[in-house]
N, C-alpha and C positions, 0 to 999 in steps of 0.2 A: 426638304426636297432636293433632289439632285440637279445636275446640269447635264445636258447632252449637246453634242455637236454633230451635225450631219453635213457631209459633203457628197457631191455627186460627180461622177466622171464616166466617160464613155470608153470602153475597152476597144481594142483593135477589131474585135469580132462584132462590134455594134451594140453589145450588151451595155446597159446602164448599171453602174455599181453605186449603191448608196452606202457609204461608210458611216457607221454610227459609233460614237464614242460617249461613254458616260452612263447615266442612269435613264431608264425609260420608265417614267412614273407620271403622276398627274401633272407635274410641273413642266414636263418636256414632251409628252406624246403628241400634243397638238402640232408642234413643229415637225415631228416625224411624219404624222399623217398628212400634213400639208405638203411636205417634200415628196412623199410617195405619190400622192394624187396629182399634184401639179406636173411631176415628171412623166407619169404614165399618160395623162391626158394631153399634155403639151408635146411630148416627144414621141409617144407611141412606139416604144422600143419593142423589139422582138422578145427581149429577155431583160428582166430586172433582177439584180442580185443585191440582197441586203446583207452587208458584211457586218457581223455582230462580234467580231474578234475582241473589240475593246469596250463592249457593254458590260458594266460592272454590276448592274442591278436591273431587273425588269419585273414589274408586278402585272396584275391582270389587265390593267389599262394599257400597258405596253404590248401585251399579247393581243389585245383588241385592235391596236393600231396596225399590227402585222397582218391580222385577219382582214382588216379593211383594205390594206394594200394588196393582199392576195386576191380579194374579190374584185378590186378595180382592175388588176392585171388581167384577170379572166375576162372581164367585160371588154377590154381593148385587144384581147387576143395575145397577150404577152405571157411568157413563162415567168413565174415568180419563184425565186430560190433564196433560201437563207444560207449564209456561209459562215463557218467557223463560230458557232455559238459556244460560249463558255460552258463549263459544266453546270453552273448555276442556271443559265438561260435555258440550256437543253433540258434540265430537270423541270423547269417551269412549263416548258412545252410538252414534256411527257405527262406531267400531272394533269394538264388540261386535255390530254388526248390529241394534241395538235402536232406532235413531232412527226407522226406518219403523214399527216395532211401536208406538211411542209417538205416531205421527202427526206427527213432526217433519219439517220440510223437509230436503231433501238436504244442501246445503252453503251456508248463507246467507252465509258469509264468503268464498266462492270469488272473487267479483268484487273483494273487497278484497285477497285474497292475490295475485291476478294482474292488477294494473291494466293497462288497455287500452294 
C-alpha cells in the first residue's frame, strides 16, 4: 500500500486548499477523509479545493473519500473543487461517472491520445 501526505492552507480569497501527495488507497484514505471532514466542519470555508497534482494512484476507496468530502461540503454550504488531477486520476473519475459531478472537463488528454 502507498503513502499519502495532506497539507491544508488558506488562500488569500479565503478558500481552503488541501494538497494531496502520494497514493489514495485503503492505507491512506482515512487520513484524507479525516482532513476533509475536520476542515469543513471546523473552519466552514466558503470553498474547498482539493489539489490532486501529485496524486500518483487512486482506487475506488480514494474516489469514495472525495465523494464523502463533496457531500460534507454541500452540507456546510461550501463549494468543493478538485484541481489538477493527473491523467490516471481523471480517468478513474470518468470511469466512475464522477468527473462531471466534480466539474472536471470531459477528456483533456483526448487530443494527445489521438494526434491529428
